[in-house]
N, C-alpha and C positions, 0 to 999 in steps of 0.2 A: 214546533210547527205540527199541526194536525196533518197526517199523511194525505188526506184527500183535498186539502185547501188548494194546492197548486193545480191539480187536475180540474177542480170545479171552476177555478178562475179561467183556465185555458178553454174549457168547454164553453163558458159564457162568452168569452171574447171571440170565439170562432163561430158563435151562433148568429142567427139572422137579425137579432136586435141591436147589433153593433155595426156601425158603418166602417168601411175599409180604412179610412184615415185614423179613426179612433182605435181600431183593432191594431193597426201597425204601431201606433205610439205606445199603447199599453202593453202589447207583447214585448216591445223593446225594453220597457221598464221592468217587466216581469223577468225577462231573461238576461238583463244586464249583469255582466261580470267585469270587474275592473282589475287591472294590474296597477300596483303602486308605481307612480312615475314622478310625482311632484315632491312629496315629502320624503325625508330620509326614512329608513326602516324604524328608527327610534321614534321619530315624530309621528309616523303613521300608527305605530302601536299606541302611542298616547292618544291620538285622535280617535282611533277605534275604541279604546277604553272609555274615553269621555263620551263618545257617541252612544255607546251601549248603556252607559249610566244615565245620561240625560234623556234619551228616548229608547227605552228598553225594546230591543229587537234582536233577532238572530242574524248576525252578519253573513252567515252562509246562505240565507234566503233573501236578504235585503241589505246590501252593502252601502250604508249611508256614508261611511268614511271614504269608501272608494268613489262614491259619487262626487264628493267634494274634491278629492285628489284629482279625479279625472277632469273636473271643471277647471281647476287651477292649472293643470298641465296644459290644457287646451287654450288657456288664456281667456276664457270666458268670465265675465263678471256675473254676480248674482243680481245685478240690476240696480244696486244702490249701495251707498256707504256715506257716512258722515264726512263732511268736507275736510275736517281736520284729522281724519283717520288714515293710516297707511293703507296701501293696497291689501286686498283680502289675504293673499298668501303671506305677506310680511306680518300682518296682524295675527293670523292664525298661528304662525310660527312662534311669535312672542307669547301667545296664550299657552301653547303647548309646552314651551320652555318654562313657563311659570308653574307648571304642575310638578309635583315631586317625581324624581326619576323612577321611583318604584310605584308609581300611581296604579298601574294595572295589577300589581301584586297586593295592594292594600285591601283591607276588608271594606265592604260597602259604606259603612259609616265614615271611615277615613276618606274614602273617595268623595263622598258627599261634602265633607268639610273642605277638602282641597278645591272642589268645584265652587263652593260658596266663596272661598278666598279669592279665586281668580275672577269670579263674578264681581266682587267688590273692587278688586284691583284694576280690572280691564272690562268695565261694564258694557261698553259699546261693542267690543269684539265678542264678548260672551253672548250678548243679545243677537248679534249677527250669526254666530255659529249655531245657537239654539234655533233661530228662525230657519236657517238653511236645513238643519237636521229634521225639524218638524215638517217643513215643506216636502222633503224627500220621503219622509215616512207617510204622510197623508196622501201623497200622490201615487203611492205604490199600489198596484192592484190587489195585493194580498191584504193590505190594510182595509181597503174598501170592502173586500169580501168579509173580513172579520167584523166590520161594523155594519154589515148588511146594506151597503150602499150600492145601488144599481143605477145611479144616475148617468153612468158612462154608456149605458145602453141607449144610444142616441139615434137609432133608426126611427123614422116616423111611425106613429101608431100608438100614441099614449092617450086613449080616450078618457081614462079616469084621472082627472087632475084635481079633484076636490080635496078638501081637508080629510085626512085619515082614510083616504081611498088608495088602495094599492093595486097596481097591475099584478097579474099573476107572476110576471118575471121579477117583480120587486118582492113579492111575498115569499117566494121560494129561494131567493138568492142570499147566500151568506150563512153564517152560523153564529 
């Protein structure tokens, strides 16, 4: 992580271009920290290892595995699943159990091969996991900053809306 990223995101979220509801939601995402409560320590380690390999990120700044663990612990669904699929928690546990026990200790190429194998063996669960990881990654304020996305600045006052026209707040946001 670039040391100034978090400070830049916080400054933008606290600025006048962001409405209070959006500010609250995105600050909650930015500051979210999770305790493992649903998966066992071994399962959670596998989940975190798979998450980092599938969607490269620093779990200390953006805990995608914790986000999933928290959702399952709270009994929330991700909004969909195939009719013949088990509930998310059961499906994810089966997927994690299909990974080699030493998955997190393997070199990247071996991890990729293990992930391809479970994708072939459990395609729907793999698809669901990947979609949930990507959703968590893309909706995180640090990701938006790194992609120079300022669309969350939702306060009225966007007079420049033509093709290739940037507002000052868009042109200067992100790296």
